[in-house]
DOKE-70778 format. One line per field, with one value per residue (C-alpha): x negated, y, z negated; residue number from 1. Coordinates in nm, 3 decimals, padded with zeros to 5 digits. Layout:
px <- (X | ...)
py <- (Y | ...)
pz <- (Z | ...)
n <- (NUM | ...)
% end
This chain:
px <- (-10.064 | -10.424 | -10.509 | -10.320 | -10.593 | -10.861 | -10.666 | -10.552 | -10.842 | -11.005 | -10.723 | -10.823 | -11.128 | -11.072 | -10.821 | -11.131 | -11.380 | -11.143 | -11.049 | -11.444 | -11.485 | -11.173 | -11.346 | -11.676 | -11.600 | -11.390 | -11.659 | -11.851 | -11.713 | -11.528 | -11.160 | -11.248 | -11.219 | -10.925 | -10.868 | -11.144 | -11.239 | -10.879 | -11.004 | -11.395 | -11.231 | -11.024 | -11.372 | -11.564 | -11.999 | -12.136 | -12.420 | -12.284 | -12.165 | -12.177 | -12.456 | -12.415 | -12.644 | -12.747 | -12.812 | -13.048 | -13.252 | -13.312 | -13.433 | -13.182 | -13.402 | -13.691 | -13.743)
py <- (07.423 | 07.430 | 07.730 | 07.883 | 07.772 | 07.947 | 08.267 | 08.404 | 08.328 | 08.599 | 08.838 | 08.844 | 08.932 | 09.094 | 09.314 | 09.352 | 09.544 | 09.756 | 09.888 | 09.894 | 10.123 | 10.309 | 10.367 | 10.420 | 10.734 | 10.913 | 10.916 | 10.995 | 11.320 | 11.272 | 11.351 | 11.653 | 11.937 | 11.806 | 12.142 | 12.297 | 12.018 | 12.075 | 12.418 | 12.418 | 12.320 | 12.652 | 12.849 | 12.961 | 12.907 | 13.165 | 13.033 | 12.791 | 13.089 | 13.056 | 13.305 | 13.523 | 13.549 | 13.957 | 13.811 | 13.550 | 13.787 | 13.640 | 13.817 | 13.871 | 14.049 | 13.869 | 13.735)
pz <- (-11.061 | -11.126 | -10.885 | -11.279 | -11.481 | -11.251 | -11.127 | -11.471 | -11.682 | -11.355 | -11.373 | -11.689 | -11.744 | -11.410 | -11.617 | -11.880 | -11.700 | -11.543 | -11.888 | -11.983 | -11.635 | -11.767 | -12.116 | -11.983 | -11.762 | -12.022 | -12.257 | -11.970 | -11.965 | -11.603 | -11.674 | -11.827 | -11.582 | -11.330 | -11.134 | -11.040 | -10.784 | -10.603 | -10.623 | -10.481 | -10.133 | -10.111 | -10.167 | -09.849 | -09.878 | -09.859 | -09.731 | -09.406 | -09.216 | -08.932 | -08.779 | -08.467 | -08.277 | -08.360 | -08.762 | -08.592 | -08.481 | -08.126 | -07.877 | -07.649 | -07.363 | -07.325 | -06.941)
n <- (1 | 2 | 3 | 4 | 5 | 6 | 7 | 8 | 9 | 10 | 11 | 12 | 13 | 14 | 15 | 16 | 17 | 18 | 19 | 20 | 21 | 22 | 23 | 24 | 25 | 26 | 27 | 28 | 29 | 30 | 31 | 32 | 33 | 34 | 35 | 36 | 37 | 38 | 39 | 40 | 41 | 42 | 43 | 44 | 45 | 46 | 47 | 48 | 49 | 50 | 51 | 52 | 53 | 54 | 55 | 56 | 57 | 58 | 59 | 60 | 61 | 62 | 63)
% end
């Protein structure tokens, strides 16, 4: 029974910290644009396409 005297205030402090972090994130604009990050994974990155051997400029017929 004595453990409740520790766990109840500890849980209230943790809930308070979680609410504070959530409000901080909302004020900083973390939840402004929820659609674009989900669509970004579907786009191909131009700079990360694999190169072909002819595009790299290597000499294929060198000794």
